[in-house]
C-alpha positions in Angstrom: -0.1 -0.2 0.5 3.3 2.0 1.1 4.2 1.5 -2.7 1.2 2.6 -4.6 0.3 5.7 -2.4 4.3 6.5 -4.1 3.0 5.7 -7.7 0.4 7.1 -6.7 2.1 11.4 -5.1 4.7 10.2 -8.0 2.0 10.3 -10.8 0.0 13.6 -9.3 3.4 15.5 -8.9 3.6 14.3 -12.5 0.7 15.4 -13.4 1.2 18.6 -11.4 4.1 19.8 -13.4 3.6 18.9 -16.6 -0.1 20.9 -16.1 2.0 23.7 -14.6 4.5 23.8 -17.8 1.6 23.1 -20.0 -0.3 26.5 -18.3 3.5 28.2 -19.1 3.3 27.2 -22.2 -0.5 28.8 -23.0 0.6 32.2 -21.2 4.2 31.9 -23.4 2.0 31.3 -27.1 -1.0 34.0 -26.0 1.7 36.0 -25.0 3.4 35.4 -28.2 0.3 35.9 -30.2 -0.4 39.3 -28.8 2.6 40.4 -30.1 2.1 38.6 -33.2 -1.4 40.3 -33.2 0.4 44.3 -31.6 3.2 43.5 -34.9 0.5 42.8 -37.3 -2.2 45.9 -36.5 1.1 48.0 -36.5 2.3 47.0 -40.3 -1.4 46.8 -41.4 -1.1 50.9 -40.2 1.9 51.2 -42.1 0.5 50.0 -45.3 -2.4 52.2 -45.2 -0.3 55.6 -44.0 1.8 54.9 -47.2 -0.8 54.3 -49.1 -2.8 57.7 -48.2 0.7 59.4 -48.4 1.4 57.5 -52.0 -2.7 59.5 -52.8 -1.3 62.4 -51.6 2.0 62.2 -53.7 -0.2 61.7 -56.1 -2.3 64.9 -56.4 0.4 67.3 -55.0 2.5 65.9 -57.7 -0.1 67.3 -60.0 -0.6 70.1 -59.0 3.4 71.1 -59.1 3.4 69.9 -63.0 -0.1 73.1 -63.2 2.1 75.3 -60.8 5.4 75.0 -62.6 2.8 75.5 -66.1 1.5 78.7 -64.6 4.9 79.9 -63.8 5.9 79.3 -67.6 3.0 81.2 -69.0 4.1 84.4 -66.3 7.7 84.0 -67.7 6.2 84.7 -71.6 4.0 87.3 -70.3 7.1 89.0 -68.8 8.9 88.3 -71.4 6.4 90.0 -73.7 6.0 92.9 -71.2 10.0 93.7 -70.8 9.9 93.9 -74.8 6.1 95.9 -75.4 8.3 98.7 -72.2 11.5 98.6 -74.5 9.9 99.9 -76.9 7.7 102.0 -75.7 11.1 103.8 -73.8 13.0 103.7 -78.0 9.4 105.4 -78.5 9.2 107.2 -75.8 13.2 108.3 -76.9 12.1 108.9 -80.4 9.9 111.7 -78.8 11.6 113.7 -76.7 14.9 114.1 -79.2 11.7 115.7 -81.8 10.7 117.6 -79.4 13.8 119.4 -78.4 14.5 119.3 -81.9 11.0 122.0 -82.0 12.5 123.5 -79.4 15.5 123.8 -80.4 13.5 125.7 -84.1 10.9 127.3 -82.7 13.9 128.9 -81.0 15.7 129.5 -83.7 12.8 130.8 -85.5 11.8 133.4 -82.8 15.3 134.6 -83.2 14.8 135.2 -87.1 12.3 137.0 -86.5 13.5 139.2 -83.3 16.8 140.3 -86.4 
């Protein structure tokens, strides 16, 4: 009977150790699963953010292209205005010269009339 009790005691001890190992193993699996799930969630969030940023980048690229086209058009207009401005300055210079010549002529005519 003593050996039967000892056998039962050993079996209970062995089952207890096995149960403790099983519980610890399950806890580790749950902890690892949570970590893996958290990592998966973070990766999923990062993928969504990358997709959002990619869409935003495409939109920004299109708008940047439009702005560059507008800048080119504005530069063309500035160039035309500069050409027109130069032409007007030349015309003003010519008119000023003619006016000065007219003043000189008038002065000469006035002097001739006086003498």
